[in-house]
C-alpha positions as CSV (number, residue, x, y, z in Angstrom):
1,M,-6.4,31.6,19.2
2,F,-7.3,33.5,22.5
3,S,-10.4,33.4,21.8
4,S,-13.3,32.1,24.3
5,Y,-15.7,30.9,21.9
6,I,-14.1,29.1,18.5
7,E,-16.8,27.3,16.0
8,N,-15.0,24.6,14.0
9,P,-11.2,25.2,15.2
10,T,-8.8,24.2,12.9
11,N,-5.4,23.0,14.4
12,C,-6.7,22.1,17.4
13,R,-6.5,18.8,19.2
14,F,-7.2,17.2,22.6
15,E,-5.9,14.3,24.7
16,G,-8.1,11.1,23.5
17,Q,-9.2,12.9,20.7
18,D,-10.3,10.2,18.1
19,P,-8.9,10.3,14.6
20,G,-10.8,12.0,12.0
21,E,-13.2,13.3,15.4
22,K,-14.2,16.5,14.5
23,I,-14.1,19.4,16.9
24,L,-17.6,21.7,17.0
25,L,-16.9,23.8,19.4
26,L,-14.3,25.0,21.6
27,L,-15.1,27.0,24.7
28,R,-13.0,28.7,27.5
29,A,-14.2,31.3,30.2
30,H,-15.4,34.3,29.5
31,P,-12.6,37.1,29.4
32,I,-14.0,39.5,31.7
33,T,-13.7,36.7,34.2
34,N,-10.1,37.5,34.1
35,L,-10.2,40.6,35.9
36,S,-10.7,38.1,38.8
37,W,-6.3,38.1,38.6
38,I,-5.8,40.7,36.7
39,I,-6.6,43.5,39.4
40,P,-4.7,42.3,41.7
41,V,-1.6,42.2,39.2
42,I,-2.1,45.8,38.8
43,L,-2.2,47.0,42.2
44,L,0.9,44.8,42.9
45,F,2.6,46.0,40.1
46,S,1.6,50.0,40.8
47,F,2.4,49.3,44.5
48,P,6.0,49.8,44.8
49,F,5.0,53.3,43.1
50,F,2.9,54.4,45.7
51,V,4.9,53.2,49.0
52,P,7.1,56.7,48.7
53,K,4.0,58.6,49.2
54,I,2.6,56.6,51.3
55,F,5.8,56.8,53.7
56,S,6.0,60.7,53.2
57,L,1.9,61.0,54.2
58,L,2.9,59.2,57.2
59,N,6.2,61.0,58.3
60,I,8.4,58.1,57.4
61,D,11.7,58.5,56.5
62,L,12.1,55.7,53.8
63,F,15.7,55.7,53.9
64,I,15.9,54.5,56.8
65,I,15.2,51.3,55.6
66,P,18.2,49.4,54.2
67,Q,18.2,49.7,50.4
68,T,19.0,45.9,50.0
69,F,15.9,45.2,51.8
70,Q,14.3,48.1,49.3
71,I,15.8,45.9,46.4
72,V,14.5,42.6,48.0
73,F,11.0,43.9,48.0
74,L,11.0,45.0,44.5
75,I,12.0,41.5,43.3
76,I,9.6,39.6,45.5
77,N,6.6,42.0,44.5
78,Y,7.3,41.6,40.8
79,L,7.9,38.0,41.0
80,L,4.6,37.5,43.0
81,V,3.7,39.9,39.5
82,L,4.9,37.5,37.5
83,I,3.7,34.2,39.2
84,I,0.4,35.4,39.0
85,S,-0.1,36.6,35.9
86,F,1.1,33.5,34.8
87,E,-0.8,30.9,36.5
88,G,-4.0,33.1,35.9
89,F,-3.2,32.9,32.3
90,L,-2.6,29.1,32.2
91,H,-5.7,28.8,34.4
92,W,-7.4,30.7,31.9
93,Y,-6.0,29.3,28.6
94,F,-6.0,25.5,29.5
95,N,-9.4,25.2,31.0
96,V,-11.6,24.5,28.0
97,Y,-14.7,22.8,26.9
98,I,-15.0,20.8,23.5
99,V,-17.9,19.8,21.9
100,T,-17.1,17.5,19.1
101,E,-19.1,14.9,16.9
102,K,-19.2,12.5,19.3
103,N,-18.4,13.7,22.8
104,I,-18.5,16.4,25.2
105,V,-14.9,17.1,26.7
106,D,-14.6,19.2,30.1
107,V,-10.4,19.9,30.6
108,D,-9.9,21.5,34.3
109,F,-6.1,22.6,34.4
110,H,-5.5,23.0,38.0
111,S,-1.4,23.6,38.0
112,L,1.2,22.5,35.9
113,L,1.6,19.5,37.0
114,F,-2.3,18.5,37.4
115,K,-5.3,18.6,35.0
116,N,-8.5,16.6,34.8
117,I,-10.5,15.4,31.6
118,D,-14.0,14.5,31.9
119,V,-15.3,13.0,28.5
120,A,-19.3,12.1,27.6
121,P,-20.5,10.5,24.6
122,L,-23.2,12.8,23.4
123,R,-25.3,10.1,23.1
124,N,-25.7,9.7,27.0
125,I,-26.5,13.2,26.8
126,E,-30.0,14.0,27.9
127,D,-30.7,17.3,28.6
128,T,-28.7,20.9,28.7
129,S,-29.4,24.0,30.7
130,S,-28.1,27.3,31.0
131,S,-27.9,30.1,33.5
132,M,-26.5,33.7,33.8
133,G,-27.1,35.8,37.0
134,G,-25.4,39.1,37.5
135,I,-25.1,42.6,36.0
136,L,-21.2,41.4,34.6
137,N,-22.9,38.2,33.0
138,S,-26.0,40.0,31.4
139,V,-23.8,43.1,30.0
140,F,-21.2,40.3,28.7
141,H,-23.5,37.8,28.1
142,Y,-21.5,35.0,29.6
143,G,-23.0,32.4,32.1
144,N,-22.8,27.9,33.3
145,V,-23.9,25.4,30.9
146,F,-25.1,22.1,32.9
147,I,-25.3,18.9,31.1
148,Q,-27.1,15.8,32.2
149,T,-26.0,12.5,31.1
150,A,-27.3,9.2,31.7
151,G,-26.3,6.8,33.8
152,A,-23.0,6.4,35.2
153,T,-21.5,8.9,33.6
154,K,-20.7,12.5,35.5
155,N,-22.2,15.6,34.6
156,I,-20.5,18.2,33.0
157,D,-20.6,21.9,33.9
158,F,-19.1,24.5,31.3
159,H,-18.4,27.4,33.7
160,S,-18.5,31.3,32.6
161,V,-19.0,30.6,28.8
162,P,-19.7,33.3,26.1
163,R,-23.6,32.7,24.7
164,P,-24.3,29.9,27.3
165,H,-28.2,29.4,26.4
166,F,-26.7,29.2,22.6
167,V,-23.9,26.4,23.8
168,A,-26.8,24.7,25.5
169,D,-28.8,24.4,22.8
170,F,-26.3,23.8,20.3
171,I,-25.3,20.7,22.7
172,L,-28.6,19.4,22.7
173,D,-28.9,19.5,18.8
174,E,-26.2,17.5,18.3
175,A,-27.2,14.8,20.8
176,H,-30.4,14.7,18.9
177,K,-28.6,13.9,16.1
178,I,-26.9,11.0,17.4
179,Y,-30.3,9.9,19.2
180,G,-32.4,10.7,15.6
181,K,-29.1,8.5,14.0
182,G,-29.8,5.6,16.4
183,R,-33.2,5.7,16.3
184,D,-33.4,5.5,13.0
185,A,-30.9,2.4,12.7
186,Y,-33.1,0.8,15.2
187,H,-36.5,1.2,14.2
188,H,-35.5,0.6,10.4
189,P,-33.3,-2.3,10.0
190,G,-32.0,-3.1,6.6
């Protein structure tokens, strides 16, 4: 459920899915990418524990600040921790990339009130490529997949997904299966 790479997921549906359309691959950004919001959350959470020590090093008496202000500060701090954690998790969990037997689907979750869904039929896939750059990408084996589509269909990018080279190859193989069926039916009527 919380994995970033799931082959043939069960009990999983998406908006606009055709009846009987099977999901072959469900992807999210690699979990290591969550450090961009987890580290600030940890720092914000621990900040109130270090404030008294910082004040004592600066020879500032903490008791000159009224207790109600201190409590308000703590409430605001922990509300920020909660909001950043919640928004970070939702952004990671609901930004998904889906490969079905018919389509490529990119669900971009921007907030609770706005999401964007891009769908490209596999038959329109012309090429795929992948890239991994940087130490974290190489160590944790994640990167980007770029899917080039034909015609007016928008190109689709999968960002920070696990096993990007395999994913790019998998998508192209699935597109070739459809191309093969289409070509055989076209060249060999009847």
